[in-house]
C-alpha positions as CSV (number, residue, x, y, z in Angstrom):
1,M,70.7,-35.5,-15.5
2,F,67.9,-36.1,-13.0
3,T,69.2,-38.2,-10.2
4,P,68.7,-38.7,-6.4
5,R,72.2,-40.2,-5.8
6,S,75.3,-38.2,-4.9
7,P,74.3,-35.1,-7.0
8,R,76.9,-32.7,-5.5
9,V,79.8,-34.9,-6.6
10,L,78.5,-35.0,-10.1
11,Q,77.9,-31.3,-10.1
12,K,81.5,-30.7,-9.0
13,K,82.6,-32.8,-12.1
14,G,80.6,-30.5,-14.4
15,V,77.5,-32.6,-14.8
16,D,74.2,-30.7,-14.8
17,V,72.2,-32.5,-12.1
18,L,68.7,-31.9,-10.8
19,T,67.5,-34.1,-7.9
20,C,63.9,-35.0,-7.2
21,L,64.4,-33.3,-3.8
22,D,65.5,-30.1,-5.4
23,D,62.7,-30.3,-8.0
24,G,60.0,-31.0,-5.4
25,T,59.0,-34.3,-7.1
26,T,60.0,-36.9,-4.5
27,T,56.4,-38.1,-4.1
28,L,55.5,-38.4,-7.8
29,D,54.5,-41.8,-9.2
30,D,57.2,-43.3,-11.4
31,D,55.2,-42.6,-14.6
32,L,54.8,-39.0,-13.7
33,L,58.4,-38.7,-12.7
34,L,59.5,-39.9,-16.1
35,D,57.1,-37.4,-17.7
36,R,58.7,-34.7,-15.6
37,A,62.2,-35.6,-16.6
38,T,61.1,-35.7,-20.2
39,S,59.5,-32.3,-20.0
40,L,62.8,-30.9,-18.6
41,G,64.8,-32.8,-21.3
42,R,66.7,-34.7,-18.6
43,V,67.9,-38.3,-18.5
44,L,66.4,-40.0,-15.4
45,F,68.8,-42.1,-13.3
46,T,67.0,-44.8,-11.2
47,E,67.6,-47.9,-9.3
48,D,63.9,-48.7,-9.4
49,E,62.9,-51.7,-11.4
50,D,59.3,-50.4,-11.7
51,L,60.6,-47.3,-13.5
52,L,62.7,-49.5,-15.7
53,A,59.6,-51.4,-16.7
54,I,57.8,-48.2,-17.5
55,A,60.7,-47.1,-19.8
56,R,60.5,-50.5,-21.6
57,Q,56.7,-50.2,-22.0
58,R,57.2,-46.7,-23.5
59,Q,59.8,-48.1,-25.9
60,Q,57.5,-50.8,-27.1
61,A,54.6,-48.4,-27.5
62,G,56.7,-45.8,-29.3
63,R,56.0,-43.3,-26.6
64,E,58.7,-40.6,-26.2
65,F,60.8,-40.2,-23.1
66,S,64.0,-38.4,-22.4
67,G,66.1,-41.5,-21.5
68,V,66.8,-43.6,-18.4
69,A,70.0,-44.7,-16.8
70,Y,69.4,-47.7,-14.6
71,A,71.5,-49.5,-12.0
72,H,70.5,-52.2,-9.7
73,Q,71.4,-50.9,-6.3
74,L,73.1,-54.1,-5.2
75,N,75.3,-54.3,-8.3
76,I,76.9,-50.9,-8.3
77,S,78.8,-48.8,-5.7
78,I,78.2,-45.1,-5.3
79,G,81.6,-44.4,-6.7
80,Q,81.0,-46.6,-9.8
81,A,77.6,-44.9,-10.3
82,I,79.2,-41.5,-10.2
83,R,81.9,-42.5,-12.7
84,D,79.4,-44.1,-15.0
85,L,76.9,-41.2,-14.8
86,E,79.7,-38.7,-15.5
87,M,80.9,-40.7,-18.5
88,L,77.3,-41.0,-19.8
89,A,76.6,-37.3,-19.4
90,K,79.8,-36.3,-21.1
91,A,79.7,-38.9,-23.9
92,L,76.0,-38.6,-25.0
93,D,73.9,-35.6,-25.6
94,P,70.2,-35.5,-24.8
95,D,69.2,-36.5,-28.3
96,D,71.4,-39.6,-28.1
97,M,69.6,-40.7,-25.0
98,R,66.0,-40.1,-26.2
99,N,63.9,-43.3,-25.8
100,R,67.0,-45.2,-24.7
101,V,67.8,-47.1,-21.5
102,E,71.4,-47.4,-20.4
103,Y,72.4,-50.1,-17.9
104,L,75.1,-49.3,-15.3
105,P,77.7,-50.3,-14.4
106,Y,79.5,-50.3,-17.6
107,S,82.5,-52.3,-16.4
């Protein structure tokens, strides 16, 4: 999982997390950030609608990406995001998420 939000809590729950900060990619453009996550085989968690649009464009063009988990920042609490990301990481393997966008929250 490639996420900027509450990574330590997810790591304590056994989710393999890499943040943009830890990866040194905080200044990458969205398209390049998705490329980076894909090269690492990681699902990218975002609250950025621009990145969501990039994922949709890739789906329509048949261009591979590792998967995106999206949540609108006003529609999900940090606690709910953590629960949903943990469930997503434990329920789906990287192949299940390839070229897929999952919308959070689930409930």
